[in-house]
Legacy VTK file of the C-alpha trace (Angstrom):
# vtk DataFile Version 3.0
C-alpha trace
ASCII
DATASET POLYDATA
POINTS 433 float
0.083 -0.040 0.030
1.205 3.078 -1.404
2.873 5.106 2.038
-0.083 7.969 1.527
-3.068 5.512 1.684
-2.941 4.502 4.784
-2.993 6.712 8.638
-2.144 5.111 11.920
-3.360 5.483 15.128
-1.130 4.143 18.477
-2.955 3.735 21.220
-0.670 4.549 24.408
-2.717 6.373 27.282
-2.649 3.363 29.528
-0.714 3.173 32.498
0.285 -0.716 33.321
-0.209 -0.931 36.411
1.230 -4.627 36.201
4.965 -3.292 35.535
4.714 -2.276 38.841
6.415 0.758 38.154
6.116 4.642 38.701
6.886 4.890 34.844
4.199 5.356 31.800
4.341 1.868 30.590
5.261 2.654 26.685
8.285 4.389 28.440
10.075 0.869 29.762
12.669 0.670 27.145
13.815 -2.605 24.955
17.590 -2.303 23.955
17.662 1.270 24.370
14.926 2.874 23.117
11.232 3.128 24.474
8.836 0.781 23.832
6.555 3.260 21.392
9.374 4.672 19.811
10.025 0.782 18.079
6.763 1.381 17.731
6.421 5.015 15.861
9.838 3.792 13.778
8.113 0.547 12.419
4.338 2.987 11.225
6.260 5.299 9.613
7.154 2.795 7.187
4.154 2.189 5.983
2.319 5.502 7.280
3.441 9.420 7.225
0.025 10.452 9.272
0.597 9.260 12.627
-1.153 9.559 15.351
-0.470 8.628 19.205
-3.243 8.982 21.570
-1.731 9.633 25.538
-3.340 9.977 28.678
-1.287 8.642 31.757
2.032 10.591 32.050
1.124 12.563 29.106
3.747 15.578 28.994
6.708 12.892 29.625
5.321 10.954 26.723
4.623 13.606 24.827
8.002 15.051 24.994
10.389 12.326 24.747
8.601 10.797 21.634
8.959 14.779 19.842
12.822 14.266 20.802
13.156 11.302 18.498
10.042 12.181 15.826
9.458 15.278 14.409
6.171 14.554 12.656
3.370 12.441 15.078
0.182 13.481 16.138
-0.472 13.657 19.879
-4.063 13.271 21.102
-5.001 13.653 24.573
-7.455 11.367 25.680
-10.454 12.282 28.418
-9.721 9.035 30.547
-12.079 10.621 33.078
-14.833 10.897 31.474
-13.908 7.897 28.262
-11.808 5.324 29.680
-11.090 2.899 27.483
-9.706 1.488 24.085
-12.609 2.837 22.859
-12.557 5.935 24.615
-8.805 6.703 23.036
-10.422 7.211 19.928
-12.938 9.461 20.368
-10.894 13.048 19.628
-8.911 11.279 16.827
-8.914 12.710 13.140
-7.994 10.172 10.116
-6.699 12.085 7.077
-7.302 8.375 5.037
-9.505 5.707 4.294
-7.866 3.356 5.901
-7.093 3.109 9.913
-4.334 1.047 11.206
-4.977 0.953 14.825
-2.078 -0.585 17.200
-1.271 -0.702 20.820
1.361 0.960 22.773
2.287 -2.290 24.189
3.888 -4.041 20.721
7.341 -3.395 20.641
8.263 -6.609 18.097
5.529 -5.206 15.183
7.472 -4.736 12.110
6.497 -3.152 8.688
6.383 -6.644 7.315
4.111 -8.158 9.927
1.481 -5.115 9.230
1.624 -5.332 5.320
-1.246 -8.930 6.065
-3.892 -5.572 7.417
-3.162 -3.512 4.416
-3.586 -5.808 1.113
-7.266 -6.921 2.052
-10.349 -4.826 0.897
-12.857 -5.840 3.995
-13.814 -2.718 6.071
-12.458 -4.319 9.039
-9.593 -6.765 9.665
-8.979 -7.720 13.211
-5.513 -9.632 14.158
-5.702 -13.355 15.872
-3.769 -15.974 17.380
-4.175 -18.964 18.388
-2.763 -19.381 22.251
-2.158 -22.596 24.618
-2.792 -20.307 27.613
-5.015 -17.009 27.109
-5.339 -15.566 30.107
-5.585 -11.993 30.018
-6.591 -11.791 26.598
-9.692 -10.935 24.768
-11.487 -13.855 22.939
-12.263 -13.950 20.029
-15.241 -16.033 18.562
-15.576 -17.187 14.593
-18.566 -18.387 13.239
-17.954 -19.683 8.951
-14.664 -17.788 8.918
-15.487 -14.423 10.071
-15.978 -12.797 13.341
-18.479 -12.658 15.756
-17.372 -11.474 18.305
-14.921 -10.509 20.961
-15.144 -10.630 24.614
-12.952 -9.210 27.228
-11.577 -11.445 29.464
-13.313 -9.628 32.868
-17.195 -10.344 30.804
-16.551 -13.446 29.449
-18.533 -16.929 30.241
-17.570 -19.939 31.090
-17.551 -21.541 27.829
-15.849 -18.289 26.180
-12.872 -18.579 28.700
-11.447 -21.805 27.159
-12.248 -20.649 23.581
-7.747 -20.473 23.078
-8.250 -17.837 19.482
-7.423 -14.466 21.414
-7.632 -11.117 19.841
-4.029 -9.499 19.422
-4.716 -5.787 19.883
-4.123 -4.528 15.972
-7.133 -3.721 13.319
-7.677 -1.771 10.421
-10.977 -0.136 9.558
-12.202 1.779 6.841
-12.341 5.387 7.917
-16.731 5.258 7.380
-16.468 2.560 9.785
-14.770 4.112 12.972
-16.869 7.922 11.677
-19.682 5.811 12.174
-19.732 3.478 14.771
-16.707 5.225 17.832
-20.287 8.110 18.214
-22.161 4.596 19.422
-19.947 3.034 21.683
-21.203 2.908 25.761
-19.585 2.082 28.667
-22.244 -0.445 29.530
-19.994 -3.596 30.914
-18.314 -4.815 33.991
-15.173 -2.088 33.801
-17.648 0.877 32.876
-15.279 0.851 29.607
-15.684 2.634 26.217
-14.099 -0.790 24.434
-13.288 -0.433 20.753
-13.949 -4.706 20.365
-17.894 -3.105 20.538
-17.120 -1.415 17.031
-16.960 -5.334 16.016
-20.256 -6.564 17.573
-22.094 -3.337 16.089
-20.336 -3.533 12.899
-21.373 -7.504 12.781
-25.058 -7.047 13.846
-25.479 -4.501 11.178
-24.428 -7.285 8.345
-20.752 -5.672 7.690
-17.534 -8.599 6.590
-15.475 -8.824 9.739
-11.905 -10.972 8.372
-9.747 -12.480 11.097
-6.388 -12.317 9.948
-3.702 -14.922 11.514
-0.560 -12.847 13.068
2.762 -14.314 14.647
2.641 -14.467 18.141
6.432 -13.039 17.978
5.274 -9.688 16.166
2.433 -9.257 18.097
3.341 -10.199 21.567
2.034 -7.632 24.127
4.177 -6.449 26.925
2.452 -6.404 30.306
5.095 -6.756 33.239
8.515 -6.758 33.157
8.705 -10.787 32.485
7.179 -9.885 29.006
9.799 -7.071 28.637
12.491 -9.509 28.673
11.218 -11.460 26.471
10.392 -9.080 24.379
14.321 -7.836 24.381
15.627 -11.025 24.159
13.821 -11.474 20.704
14.401 -7.971 19.302
18.501 -8.991 20.375
18.213 -11.729 18.263
16.947 -9.410 15.367
19.142 -6.883 15.778
22.243 -9.102 15.732
21.344 -11.213 13.144
20.783 -7.953 10.813
24.577 -6.870 11.559
25.614 -10.781 11.743
24.164 -10.420 7.983
26.031 -7.636 6.786
29.147 -9.091 7.765
29.880 -8.497 11.575
31.805 -10.936 13.068
29.907 -12.077 16.329
31.653 -14.781 18.900
28.662 -16.147 20.979
26.166 -14.010 20.017
23.893 -14.606 22.714
26.146 -13.223 25.184
26.360 -9.970 23.443
24.212 -6.916 23.876
24.001 -4.745 20.880
21.479 -1.677 21.632
19.028 -0.306 18.736
20.734 2.464 17.730
24.114 1.344 17.375
26.165 1.704 14.117
28.310 -0.948 12.745
30.975 0.279 9.331
33.047 -2.128 7.749
35.185 -5.209 9.027
34.443 -5.536 12.771
34.921 -8.500 15.160
32.673 -8.492 18.646
33.572 -10.869 21.095
31.810 -12.615 23.797
30.241 -11.056 26.375
30.520 -7.233 25.098
27.696 -4.774 26.074
27.533 -1.602 23.249
24.641 1.004 23.750
23.887 4.086 22.978
24.814 5.817 19.804
27.939 4.316 19.293
29.621 4.022 15.957
31.948 0.825 15.815
34.217 1.413 12.428
36.864 -1.499 10.952
37.542 -2.354 14.876
38.093 -4.833 17.321
35.547 -5.186 20.294
37.346 -7.966 23.009
35.841 -10.155 25.476
33.928 -8.550 27.794
34.346 -4.427 27.441
31.644 -2.240 27.349
31.021 1.155 24.790
28.917 3.234 26.200
27.587 6.406 23.264
31.186 6.466 22.124
33.391 5.858 18.320
35.533 3.627 18.023
37.061 3.550 14.699
40.632 1.393 13.150
41.324 -0.228 16.878
41.331 -2.769 19.088
39.242 -2.262 22.971
39.800 -4.554 25.692
39.224 -6.909 26.945
37.631 -6.374 29.959
37.815 -2.285 29.316
34.944 0.295 29.645
34.024 2.705 27.095
32.182 5.706 29.319
29.801 8.381 26.851
31.660 10.564 24.392
34.504 8.674 23.623
35.956 9.104 20.726
39.030 6.857 19.901
41.038 5.984 16.621
43.431 4.125 15.227
44.691 3.511 19.208
44.247 0.458 21.180
42.923 0.431 24.459
44.005 -2.648 26.896
42.363 -4.605 29.915
41.020 -2.934 32.800
40.979 0.630 30.851
38.571 3.164 31.640
37.588 5.841 29.414
34.891 8.541 29.481
35.139 11.709 27.015
38.202 11.901 26.009
39.480 11.441 21.904
42.750 9.189 21.745
44.048 9.395 18.187
47.202 6.509 17.343
47.382 5.597 21.025
48.436 3.264 23.025
47.001 2.329 26.997
47.550 -1.340 27.337
46.035 -2.028 30.856
44.394 -0.069 34.024
44.172 3.185 33.478
41.619 6.157 33.595
41.087 8.420 31.284
38.785 11.249 31.756
38.266 14.553 30.244
41.093 14.486 27.935
42.679 14.618 24.370
45.655 12.553 23.557
47.510 12.735 19.931
49.094 9.792 18.222
52.694 8.310 19.029
51.365 8.380 23.059
52.182 5.453 25.115
49.445 5.227 28.165
51.692 3.193 31.350
49.705 0.527 33.273
48.409 2.662 36.515
48.046 6.465 35.013
44.860 8.400 35.801
44.111 11.874 34.923
42.152 13.254 37.847
39.729 15.677 35.849
37.515 15.921 39.318
38.030 18.197 42.362
34.843 17.731 43.914
33.473 20.762 42.716
34.198 21.109 38.749
35.724 19.107 35.567
38.873 19.900 34.474
40.499 18.842 30.978
43.789 17.210 30.353
45.753 18.013 26.812
48.341 15.093 25.688
50.235 16.147 22.588
52.360 13.584 20.403
54.525 11.153 21.531
54.170 11.248 24.445
55.058 9.000 27.244
53.953 8.201 30.468
54.846 6.342 33.444
53.167 3.650 35.311
51.190 4.633 37.901
51.781 8.731 37.457
48.425 11.277 38.325
48.159 13.574 35.847
46.262 16.464 37.620
43.997 18.281 35.440
44.080 21.021 33.930
46.523 20.119 32.581
48.885 20.199 29.736
51.736 18.141 28.409
53.101 19.351 25.278
54.713 16.690 22.583
57.779 14.574 22.989
57.293 14.433 26.886
58.184 12.242 29.424
56.286 11.810 32.163
58.728 9.266 35.299
56.765 6.335 36.392
54.877 6.504 39.938
54.983 10.921 39.329
52.200 13.191 40.276
51.612 15.863 37.830
49.782 19.001 38.668
47.946 21.646 36.748
50.129 24.035 34.248
51.940 22.409 31.233
54.782 20.538 30.913
57.073 21.797 27.574
58.215 20.047 24.650
61.099 17.447 25.349
60.650 17.768 29.080
60.788 14.938 31.988
58.588 15.498 34.438
59.353 13.487 37.698
59.219 14.089 40.971
59.485 11.043 42.777
60.748 10.290 46.091
64.501 8.563 47.368
64.415 5.195 47.584
65.615 4.070 51.127
66.266 1.202 52.440
67.104 0.137 55.662
68.851 -2.930 56.534
67.428 -5.613 58.725
64.031 -3.826 59.091
62.259 -7.081 57.911
63.429 -9.368 60.824
62.819 -6.378 62.654
58.982 -6.287 62.142
58.216 -9.488 62.799
60.520 -10.227 65.272
62.493 -13.339 63.197
LINES 1 434
433 0 1 2 3 4 5 6 7 8 9 10 11 12 13 14 15 16 17 18 19 20 21 22 23 24 25 26 27 28 29 30 31 32 33 34 35 36 37 38 39 40 41 42 43 44 45 46 47 48 49 50 51 52 53 54 55 56 57 58 59 60 61 62 63 64 65 66 67 68 69 70 71 72 73 74 75 76 77 78 79 80 81 82 83 84 85 86 87 88 89 90 91 92 93 94 95 96 97 98 99 100 101 102 103 104 105 106 107 108 109 110 111 112 113 114 115 116 117 118 119 120 121 122 123 124 125 126 127 128 129 130 131 132 133 134 135 136 137 138 139 140 141 142 143 144 145 146 147 148 149 150 151 152 153 154 155 156 157 158 159 160 161 162 163 164 165 166 167 168 169 170 171 172 173 174 175 176 177 178 179 180 181 182 183 184 185 186 187 188 189 190 191 192 193 194 195 196 197 198 199 200 201 202 203 204 205 206 207 208 209 210 211 212 213 214 215 216 217 218 219 220 221 222 223 224 225 226 227 228 229 230 231 232 233 234 235 236 237 238 239 240 241 242 243 244 245 246 247 248 249 250 251 252 253 254 255 256 257 258 259 260 261 262 263 264 265 266 267 268 269 270 271 272 273 274 275 276 277 278 279 280 281 282 283 284 285 286 287 288 289 290 291 292 293 294 295 296 297 298 299 300 301 302 303 304 305 306 307 308 309 310 311 312 313 314 315 316 317 318 319 320 321 322 323 324 325 326 327 328 329 330 331 332 333 334 335 336 337 338 339 340 341 342 343 344 345 346 347 348 349 350 351 352 353 354 355 356 357 358 359 360 361 362 363 364 365 366 367 368 369 370 371 372 373 374 375 376 377 378 379 380 381 382 383 384 385 386 387 388 389 390 391 392 393 394 395 396 397 398 399 400 401 402 403 404 405 406 407 408 409 410 411 412 413 414 415 416 417 418 419 420 421 422 423 424 425 426 427 428 429 430 431 432
């Protein structure tokens, strides 16, 4: 279907009490992005008219999504007077003749999984799937290949509770159907809510065809609890890593690797087991070794780890970062930092070697300061560089030296070690041997 011929409405007004959280349900994250983000992203692939209905924590939801997407319509549901999924549609204005209604807790939908709704010309298409344990889902009663009615679990009879065909929660309506039946909805039910599913019953009573569409549970899985959230993340992780491996990225023991939605790989990359790569990190022609963490950073033509940690805003190029090295908000180009160092708020240029145990002391308890290290600098093991500080090109810092704020000029050696003292027989005196 042409992108301009379908409108999409995403129902994202619910509290999600089963999540046991103060956070709005649709803002819980999967692979680094809010559930609602994933749904909007998939929706934008098939429509340019997307409306999100909000209520609970509406300002926060709108702010979060507006920071990611700039072409979304938001409608605030009057939940006090018109609660429920039908009430959510009361003030929605539709642009196109076909309307796809999605739930805000289905982050696993994709463009491909929604295409079945767009191929049929029926006035109403509703998604169904069969479940061994349908607890929590509305039951779908089907007769002669058409949907007779949908019964919410709270309103179902004993016989209806044994039906295993359930409502997957996604519908395609003609605009005419919504214009006709939404104003006729009532809240005469056990929960006192306006159900969108009652449109099905009214349309059926008027002899309209309601076509069931069998969908797979993976794509239409609802996330209603923290357990559901974790299961959805496993599925999403599999999709993300499969995409990158199919594009040529090597992942060793991929089930142990975590890669978020916004991460980008380019060129020939290897990611070893146990790694975590998050945010909008970009890995280019690099090798990320076992159990390293990359957060919101760029790694180009470099190797990182094992057991290294790049914190946000790190930019690493043509550099070796070894085990137990932590880098934060720093730019390293052509640098070797082999092990056991902390480099924060620093700029370090090519040819420089950072010894074991070196730390940039960038925080005085109130403010943070910058360390600048030039080319071909050798910083000996167990040195402390107290920022703000500049080490110009071709500087040496002796092992165990504390370099205080200021500048070390090109060609200089910085050293302030205490002269070694040797006390004869001290061991025997101390232990009385």
